C-alpha positions in Angstrom: 95.2 123.5 124.4 97.9 120.8 124.5 96.2 119.1 127.5 92.9 119.0 125.5 94.7 117.5 122.5 96.3 114.9 124.8 92.9 113.9 126.2 91.4 113.8 122.8 94.0 111.3 121.6 93.5 109.2 124.7 89.8 108.8 124.1 89.9 108.8 120.3 89.5 105.0 120.1 86.0 105.4 121.6 84.9 107.7 118.8 86.7 105.7 116.1 85.0 102.5 117.4 81.5 103.8 117.0 82.2 105.6 113.7 83.5 102.4 112.1 80.5 100.4 113.3 77.9 102.3 111.3 79.9 103.0 108.2 79.9 100.3 105.5 78.0 98.8 102.6 74.9 98.4 104.8 74.3 101.7 106.4 73.3 101.7 110.1 72.5 104.7 112.1 73.9 105.2 115.6 70.3 104.7 116.9 70.2 101.3 115.2 73.5 100.2 116.7 72.6 101.4 120.2 69.2 99.6 119.9 70.6 96.3 118.7 73.3 96.5 121.3 70.7 97.0 124.0 68.7 94.1 122.7 71.7 91.9 122.6 72.3 92.7 126.3 68.7 91.8 127.0 69.2 88.5 125.1 72.2 87.7 127.3 70.2 88.5 130.4 67.1 86.7 129.3 69.2 83.6 128.5 70.5 83.6 132.1 67.2 84.4 133.5 64.9 82.6 131.1 62.1 82.1 133.7 61.7 85.8 134.1 59.2 87.7 131.9 62.2 89.9 130.7 63.1 87.0 128.4 59.6 87.1 126.7 59.9 90.9 126.4 63.2 90.6 124.6 62.1 88.1 122.1 59.0 90.1 121.1 61.1 93.2 120.5 63.9 91.3 118.9 61.7 90.6 115.8 61.7 94.3 114.9 65.3 94.1 113.6 66.1 91.9 110.6 68.5 89.1 111.3 70.9 90.2 108.6 71.6 93.5 110.4 72.5 91.7 113.6 74.8 89.3 111.7 76.5 92.3 110.1 76.9 94.2 113.4 77.8 91.4 115.8 79.5 88.8 113.6 81.2 90.9 110.9 81.8 94.5 111.9 82.3 94.2 115.7 85.1 91.6 115.7 86.7 93.3 112.7 86.8 96.7 114.5 88.2 95.1 117.7 90.9 93.2 115.9 91.9 96.3 113.9 92.2 98.4 117.1 94.4 95.8 118.9 96.6 95.3 115.8 97.0 99.1 115.4 97.9 99.4 119.0 100.5 96.6 118.8 102.2 97.9 115.6 102.4 101.5 116.8 103.6 100.4 120.3 106.2 98.1 118.7 107.6 100.9 116.6 107.9 103.3 119.5 109.6 100.7 121.7 112.2 99.6 119.1 113.0 103.2 118.1 113.8 103.9 121.8 115.9 100.8 122.2 118.0 101.3 119.0 117.9 105.1 119.1 116.9 105.0 115.4 113.8 106.7 114.0 113.5 104.2 111.1 113.5 101.0 113.1 110.2 99.1 113.3 109.1 95.6 114.4 109.5 94.1 110.9 113.3 94.7 111.1 113.4 91.5 113.3 112.3 89.4 110.4 108.7 89.0 111.7 107.0 90.0 108.5 109.1 87.8 106.2 108.8 84.8 108.5 105.0 85.2 108.8 104.7 85.6 105.0 106.6 82.4 104.5 104.4 80.6 107.0 101.3 81.8 105.3 102.6 81.0 101.8 103.6 77.5 103.0 100.1 76.8 104.5 98.3 78.1 101.5 100.6 76.5 98.9 100.7 73.1 100.5 97.1 73.2 102.0 98.4 72.4 105.5 95.9 71.3 108.0 97.6 73.6 110.5 96.0 76.6 108.9 97.3 80.0 107.6 97.2 81.9 110.9 99.0 79.3 113.1 101.6 78.8 110.4 102.2 82.5 110.0 102.5 83.0 113.8 104.8 80.0 114.2 107.2 81.1 111.5 107.2 84.7 112.7 108.5 83.4 116.1 111.0 81.2 114.3 112.3 84.2 112.4 112.7 86.2 115.6 114.5 83.3 117.2 116.9 83.0 114.2 117.5 86.7 114.2 118.3 87.0 117.9 120.5 83.8 117.7 122.4 85.1 114.8 122.8 88.6 116.4 124.3 87.2 119.6 128.0 87.8 119.4 130.2 87.0 122.4 127.1 86.3 124.5 125.5 89.7 123.9 123.3 91.3 121.3 124.1 94.8 120.1 121.7 97.1 118.1 123.9 96.9 115.0 124.2 93.1 115.1 120.5 92.7 115.6 119.6 95.0 112.7 122.1 93.2 110.4 120.8 89.8 111.5 117.2 91.0 110.8 118.2 92.0 107.3 119.7 88.5 106.7 116.7 86.6 108.0 114.3 88.9 106.1 116.2 88.2 102.9 116.3 84.5 103.6 112.5 84.1 104.3 111.7 86.5 101.4 113.6 84.3 99.0 111.8 81.2 100.3 108.5 82.9 99.9 109.3 83.9 96.3 110.3 80.4 95.6 107.0 79.1 96.9 105.1 81.7 94.8 107.0 80.6 91.7 106.1 76.9 92.2 102.5 77.6 93.3 99.3 77.2 91.4 97.7 80.4 90.1 94.6 80.1 92.3 96.7 79.7 95.5 99.2 82.4 94.4 96.4 84.9 94.4 95.5 84.1 98.0 99.2 84.5 99.0 99.6 87.8 97.3 96.3 89.2 98.8 97.5 88.0 102.3 100.8 89.8 101.8 98.9 93.1 101.1 97.3 93.0 104.6 93.6 92.9 105.3 91.0 92.4 108.1 88.6 90.6 105.8 88.9 87.3 107.7 88.5 88.8 111.1 86.1 86.9 113.4 85.6 86.2 117.1 88.1 83.4 117.0 90.9 85.7 115.8 89.8 88.2 118.5 89.9 85.6 121.2 93.4 84.5 120.3 95.0 87.8 119.4 93.5 90.1 122.0 94.9 88.4 125.2 98.4 88.2 123.7 98.4 91.8 122.5 96.7 93.2 125.6 99.1 91.5 128.0 102.1 92.7 126.0 100.9 96.3 125.8 100.1 96.3 129.5 103.6 95.1 130.4 105.2 97.7 128.2 102.9 100.4 129.5 103.9 99.5 133.1 107.6 99.5 132.2 107.5 102.6 129.9 109.6 104.8 132.2 112.6 102.4 131.6 112.5 103.2 127.9 113.6 106.8 128.8 116.7 105.2 130.4 117.4 102.9 127.5 117.2 105.8 125.1 120.5 107.1 126.5 122.2 104.1 125.1 125.3 102.7 126.7 125.3 105.5 129.3 122.3 103.8 131.0 124.7 101.2 132.4 126.3 103.9 134.6 123.1 104.4 136.5 122.9 100.7 137.4 120.4 99.6 134.7 120.8 96.1 133.3 120.4 97.3 129.7 120.9 94.0 127.9 118.3 92.2 130.1 115.8 95.1 129.6 116.3 95.1 125.8 115.8 91.4 125.6 112.5 91.7 127.6 111.2 94.5 125.4 112.3 92.8 122.1 110.6 89.5 123.2 107.3 91.3 124.0 107.4 93.3 120.8 108.0 90.1 118.8 105.1 88.3 120.4 102.5 91.1 119.9 103.7 91.8 116.3 103.7 88.1 115.4 100.1 87.8 116.8 99.1 90.9 114.7 100.8 89.8 111.4 99.4 86.2 111.7 95.8 87.4 111.6 96.0 90.4 109.2 99.0 90.0 107.0 101.7 92.6 106.3 100.6 96.2 107.2 103.5 98.6 107.0 104.3 102.1 108.1 102.0 102.2 111.2 105.0 101.4 113.5 106.9 104.2 111.9 104.3 106.9 111.4 102.3 106.8 114.6 105.2 107.2 117.1 106.6 110.1 115.0 103.3 111.9 115.1 103.0 111.6 118.8 106.7 112.5 119.3 106.2 115.7 117.2 103.2 116.8 119.2 104.2 115.8 122.8 108.0 115.2 122.8 110.1 112.1 123.4 109.1 111.3 127.0 107.9 107.6 126.9 105.6 108.1 129.8 103.5 110.0 127.4 104.6 108.5 124.1 103.7 104.9 125.0 100.0 105.4 126.0 99.4 107.9 123.2 101.0 105.5 120.6 98.7 102.8 121.8 95.5 104.8 121.5 96.4 106.7 118.3 97.5 103.5 116.7 94.2 101.9 117.5 92.2 104.9 116.2 94.3 105.2 113.0 94.1 101.5 112.1 90.3 101.2 112.6 89.6 104.4 110.6 92.0 103.3 107.9 90.3 99.9 107.7 86.9 101.7 107.6 88.2 103.8 104.7 89.6 100.7 102.9 86.3 98.9 103.0 84.1 101.9 102.2 85.9 104.1 99.7 85.0 101.9 96.7 82.5 99.1 96.0 85.3 96.5 96.6 87.7 96.4 99.5 91.2 97.8 99.2 93.9 95.9 101.1 94.7 98.0 104.1 98.5 97.5 103.6 98.2 99.5 100.4 96.3 102.3 102.1 98.6 102.7 105.1 101.6 102.8 102.7 99.9 105.5 100.6 99.2 107.5 103.8 102.7 106.9 105.2 104.8 108.0 102.3 103.5 111.6 102.1 103.9 111.9 105.9 107.5 110.9 105.8 108.2 113.1 102.7 106.8 116.0 104.6 108.8 115.1 107.7 112.0 114.8 105.6 111.5 118.2 104.0 110.6 119.9 107.3 113.5 118.5 109.4 116.1 117.8 106.8 116.3 114.2 108.2 117.5 115.5 111.6 114.5 114.8 113.7 116.5 112.7 116.1 119.5 114.9 116.3 
């Protein structure tokens, strides 16, 4: 039974992917999606082989589907679903990695100051109408925040878990104060845009955001997946040094990768909390703390959770609910249940 559950989580993104495609304001059946996808493939083939009669066949059949449905499927829903899946994977994976490194179940990627740095960058771009754009500005300041956090945390040439967490708190407070100052000085119209961005949303997802975010997040997830066995060693803390493991170098590599994939995620969708805390805990409760299992399942379950949460956020009412609100509403009861069940000793 446990093996079947393991396989189900591994392939769950496939089911979540198709379910999210045909749910929305414009209802599409699975047959419609399959048909339009097939026709899209024919269009690509006919474009490459335009002299073959297959091209004429495609354009005749193509007229049976209204153009609006194709725009909704291929230009709105498909890039949004893909972006939600990669962001969900990145946030869940980041939480699992940092919890292993710091041996703390409440650590997540935002402790490094990424969220507050990205928020300040976005607020700056919106408030001053920078030509750089919201996403590049958010990504840039997210990396700046990580750099400041790691620089501040380095004491005596090394970074300890305690110093990194304290430095993250300082940098978070610093950028949060700057963001609040910008909001205070901002025009009301621009203030609304900043507040909405801070709530987290995939409304602005398009193929450009997928092309930029996907390679960064995929590469980061792949490297961590290949190195996942070393997280088991790091979870022993300082004792890992006695088996010949360069713990400081490994921690730096993992933190750098986590920072990059989280910054890429936050830059395109805003602040989405609780995913990095909730998903690793769910996997750990079901399958144990072995990171050879925890890492791949966190990746797939994070992707499934995020895309289904986004589908719920844009379908539950006539207007779209910011997904950051929804993930928080789902995360709080989960942790309340976890606290009552374990008494706060789930890592003892």
